[in-house]
C-alpha positions in Angstrom: 0.2 -0.3 0.3 1.3 3.8 -1.1 2.4 5.4 1.9 0.6 8.1 1.1 -2.8 6.2 1.5 -1.9 5.3 4.8 -1.0 8.6 6.0 -4.1 9.4 4.6 -6.1 6.6 6.9 -3.9 8.1 9.9 -5.4 11.9 9.4 -8.8 10.5 9.0 -8.4 8.1 11.9 -7.4 11.4 14.3 -10.2 13.4 13.4 -12.3 11.3 15.9 -9.9 10.9 18.8 -7.8 12.9 21.1 -4.9 11.9 18.8 -2.9 14.2 16.3 -0.4 13.2 13.5 2.5 15.4 13.9 4.6 13.4 11.3 4.5 11.6 8.4 7.8 10.3 7.2 8.5 8.2 4.2 12.0 8.6 3.2 13.7 6.3 5.7 11.1 4.1 7.6 7.8 5.1 6.6 6.9 6.6 9.8 3.4 7.6 11.1 4.0 9.4 14.8 1.4 10.5 16.9 0.7 12.6 20.0 -2.0 13.5 22.3 -2.3 15.7 25.8 -1.2 14.8 28.3 2.1 13.8 26.5 0.9 10.7 25.1 3.1 9.6 22.0 4.0 6.6 19.9 5.0 5.7 16.3 3.7 3.0 14.0 6.3 1.6 11.3 4.6 0.9 8.1 5.6 -2.2 6.1 6.9 -1.7 2.5 5.1 -4.8 0.9 6.4 -3.7 -2.6 10.1 -3.7 -1.3 10.3 -7.4 0.0 10.1 -5.7 3.3 9.1 -7.0 6.6 4.7 -7.6 6.4 3.8 -6.5 9.8 3.4 -3.1 11.2 5.4 -2.1 14.4 4.2 0.0 17.0 6.8 1.9 19.9 7.0 5.1 21.5 10.2 6.9 22.8 8.6 7.5 26.0 9.1 4.9 28.7 5.8 6.0 30.2 3.9 5.0 27.2 5.4 1.5 26.3 3.5 -0.6 28.7 0.3 0.9 27.4 1.4 -0.6 23.7 1.7 -4.0 24.8 -2.2 -4.5 23.8 -1.6 -3.2 20.1 2.2 -4.9 20.1 0.7 -8.4 21.3 -2.3 -8.1 18.7 0.2 -7.1 15.7 2.1 -10.0 16.7 -0.4 -12.7 16.7 -1.7 -14.6 13.4 -3.0 -13.0 10.5 -2.2 -9.5 8.6 -3.6 -6.7 10.5 -4.5 -3.4 8.9 -3.3 0.3 10.0 -7.0 1.2 11.3 -6.8 -1.8 12.9 -3.9 -1.0 14.9 -4.5 2.3 15.7 -7.7 1.4 17.1 -5.9 -1.1 19.7 -3.6 1.4 20.6 -6.6 4.1 21.5 -8.0 1.3 23.5 -4.8 0.9 25.5 -4.4 4.5 26.0 -8.2 4.9 27.1 -7.6 5.2 31.0 -4.5 7.4 30.2 -6.5 10.0 27.8 -9.4 10.0 30.5 -11.9 8.0 28.4 -14.4 5.5 29.6 -13.5 1.5 28.6 -15.7 0.5 25.6 -17.2 -3.0 25.0 -16.1 -2.6 21.2 -14.4 -5.4 21.0 -16.2 -8.6 19.8 -14.0 -11.2 21.6 -15.2 -10.3 25.2 -18.8 -11.4 24.2 -17.7 -14.2 22.5 -16.0 -15.7 25.3 -19.2 -14.7 27.7 -21.2 -16.9 25.1 -18.4 -19.6 25.3 -18.5 -19.9 29.1 -22.2 -20.2 29.3 -22.2 -23.2 26.7 -19.9 -25.6 28.5 -21.8 -25.4 31.7 -25.2 -26.2 30.0 -23.4 -29.0 28.1 -21.9 -30.5 31.6 -25.4 -30.2 33.0 -26.9 -32.6 30.3 -24.0 -34.9 30.7 -24.6 -35.1 34.1 -28.2 -35.6 33.7 -27.4 -38.5 31.1 -25.1 -40.7 33.3 
């Protein structure tokens, strides 16, 4: 994907949350830098699949205070399957919610899925207990 298109996605993402895209540098690293008050910063290194480079995004911060909050996004990137820039940025936003003073949201479908899965084994277990 062209870097300009990735930068456009990042700018559009920033319009709906507290982060600002403060730099988009294609020359060396294909790097997008983000900043939000109170002093939260991170950057995303974007893969250049046309040059046979790495096929995964990379999220990092030069602020040691921000690094622990990026763990969720880093784990997400390293999990199986290709990720889009928008998916990664949404994970980063979710990680920083407590620092930004934003409420927790249940916008992730996984907790609902796991909640349903926990109910079913109990029902199966009860059926097994009755049939024995």
